[in-house]
C-alpha positions in Angstrom: 165.0 99.7 92.5 166.1 100.3 88.9 165.9 103.6 87.3 163.9 102.1 84.5 161.4 100.7 87.0 161.1 104.1 88.7 160.5 105.8 85.4 157.7 103.2 84.5 156.2 103.8 88.0 156.2 107.6 87.6 154.2 107.3 84.4 151.3 105.6 86.2 148.1 107.6 86.8 147.8 108.8 90.5 144.8 106.6 91.1 146.7 103.5 89.9 149.8 104.5 92.0 147.5 104.9 95.0 146.0 101.4 94.5 149.5 100.0 94.1 150.6 101.4 97.4 147.4 100.4 99.1 147.8 96.7 97.8 151.4 96.9 99.1 150.4 98.1 102.5 147.8 95.4 102.9 150.4 92.8 101.9 152.9 94.1 104.4 150.4 94.6 107.2 148.8 91.1 106.7 152.3 89.5 106.6 154.1 91.5 109.3 151.5 93.4 111.3 150.5 97.0 111.3 153.3 98.3 113.6 156.0 96.9 111.1 154.3 98.5 108.1 156.6 101.5 107.9 156.3 103.8 105.0 159.7 102.5 103.7 158.6 98.9 104.0 155.3 99.7 102.0 157.2 101.5 99.1 159.8 98.6 99.0 156.9 96.1 98.7 155.3 98.3 95.9 158.7 98.7 94.1 158.4 102.4 94.2 159.9 105.4 96.1 159.1 107.5 99.1 158.6 110.5 96.8 155.8 108.6 95.0 154.3 107.7 98.4 154.2 111.4 99.5 152.8 112.4 96.1 149.9 110.0 96.5 149.1 110.3 100.2 149.2 113.4 102.5 150.0 111.2 105.5 150.2 107.6 106.8 146.7 108.2 108.2 145.5 108.9 104.7 147.1 105.7 103.5 145.4 103.8 106.5 142.0 105.3 105.5 142.5 104.1 102.0 143.5 100.6 103.2 140.3 100.3 105.3 138.1 101.4 102.4 139.6 98.9 100.0 139.2 96.1 102.5 135.5 97.0 103.1 135.1 97.6 99.4 136.2 94.0 98.6 133.5 92.5 100.7 130.9 94.8 99.5 131.6 93.9 96.0 131.2 90.3 96.8 128.0 90.9 98.6 126.6 92.8 95.7 127.7 90.2 93.3 125.7 87.6 95.2 122.4 89.3 94.7 120.0 87.7 92.2 117.8 90.3 90.5 114.2 89.9 91.6 115.0 87.6 94.5 113.0 87.9 97.7 114.4 90.3 100.2 115.0 87.4 102.7 117.2 85.6 100.1 119.1 88.8 99.2 120.0 89.4 102.9 121.1 85.9 103.3 123.1 85.8 100.1 124.9 89.0 101.1 125.8 87.8 104.5 126.9 84.4 103.2 129.1 86.1 100.6 130.8 88.2 103.3 131.2 85.2 105.6 132.8 83.0 102.9 135.4 85.8 102.4 136.1 85.8 106.2 136.7 82.0 106.3 138.8 82.0 103.2 140.8 85.2 104.0 141.0 85.4 107.9 144.3 87.3 107.9 142.7 90.2 106.0 139.9 90.3 108.5 142.3 90.1 111.4 144.1 93.1 109.9 140.9 95.2 110.3 141.0 94.7 114.1 144.8 95.3 114.2 144.2 98.6 112.3 141.6 99.7 114.8 143.7 99.0 117.9 146.7 100.6 116.3 144.8 103.8 115.4 143.1 104.0 118.7 146.5 103.7 120.6 148.6 106.0 118.3 148.2 109.7 119.0 146.7 111.5 116.0 145.3 108.4 114.4 141.9 108.0 116.4 140.0 109.7 113.6 140.9 106.9 111.2 139.4 104.3 113.5 136.3 106.5 113.9 136.0 106.7 110.1 136.5 102.9 109.8 133.5 102.1 112.0 131.4 104.9 110.5 132.2 103.4 107.1 131.0 99.9 108.2 127.5 101.2 109.1 127.1 103.5 106.1 128.2 100.6 103.8 125.3 98.5 105.1 122.9 101.3 104.7 124.1 101.9 101.0 123.5 98.3 100.2 120.0 98.2 101.7 119.1 101.4 100.0 120.4 99.9 96.7 118.0 97.0 97.3 115.1 99.5 97.7 114.2 98.2 101.2 112.4 100.2 103.8 111.2 99.1 107.2 109.9 100.1 110.7 113.4 100.7 112.0 115.4 103.5 110.3 118.1 102.2 107.9 120.8 104.0 109.8 120.0 102.0 112.9 119.8 98.7 110.9 123.1 99.5 109.3 124.7 100.2 112.6 123.2 97.0 114.1 124.5 94.9 111.2 128.0 96.5 111.5 128.1 95.8 115.2 126.9 92.2 115.1 129.0 91.2 112.0 132.1 92.9 113.5 131.6 91.0 116.7 130.9 87.7 115.0 134.0 88.0 112.9 136.1 88.7 115.9 134.5 85.7 117.7 135.2 83.4 114.8 138.8 84.6 114.4 139.4 83.6 118.1 137.3 80.4 118.3 136.9 79.1 114.8 133.5 77.5 115.5 132.2 77.4 111.9 128.9 75.7 112.7 127.8 78.2 115.5 128.9 81.2 113.3 126.7 80.0 110.5 123.7 79.6 112.9 124.2 83.1 114.2 124.3 84.4 110.6 120.9 82.8 110.1 119.5 84.4 113.2 120.9 87.8 112.1 119.3 87.4 108.7 116.0 86.6 110.4 116.2 89.6 112.8 117.1 92.0 110.0 114.2 90.7 108.0 111.9 91.4 110.9 113.3 95.0 111.3 112.6 95.7 107.6 109.2 94.1 107.5 
């Protein structure tokens, strides 16, 4: 890496440097797998230095947590962008699920990465908390979206959020393994109907 490039990188705000490293980590992990995504491989991908990495992240666990948040954030943004103001609740639920699913089918390696991250963290001493945060984040994300839509129902939103997280996670894993598009779409329809019933 050139000295000029290092100087340019060092002038970036910390939030931008963190984003740069997270993007690099996702690129390396998607291409080579989580176990090969060493800190050195990530900084090489980002075109920066180990000192910049350690300035931005307290640990590799901290980086993995940021990676998970960014991956989840991408699909949340897509879901929220699909909502038509004033649309019936049923249509909003289906639009959000469809937006998520379109991302799964067009970016399967990114979604495969989420499962690799879970397994890696559960098997690596000291990393289990990252996996726990990952799955807590899934449920809370659904709750936040539902609250933003102003919905209430007979089932507590925390339970609806966890239900959505579990079913969507399982359906995504099933599709990654079997690639049955038609059945996956039918299950999404069933899920939309069931969530609508819980919120009625």
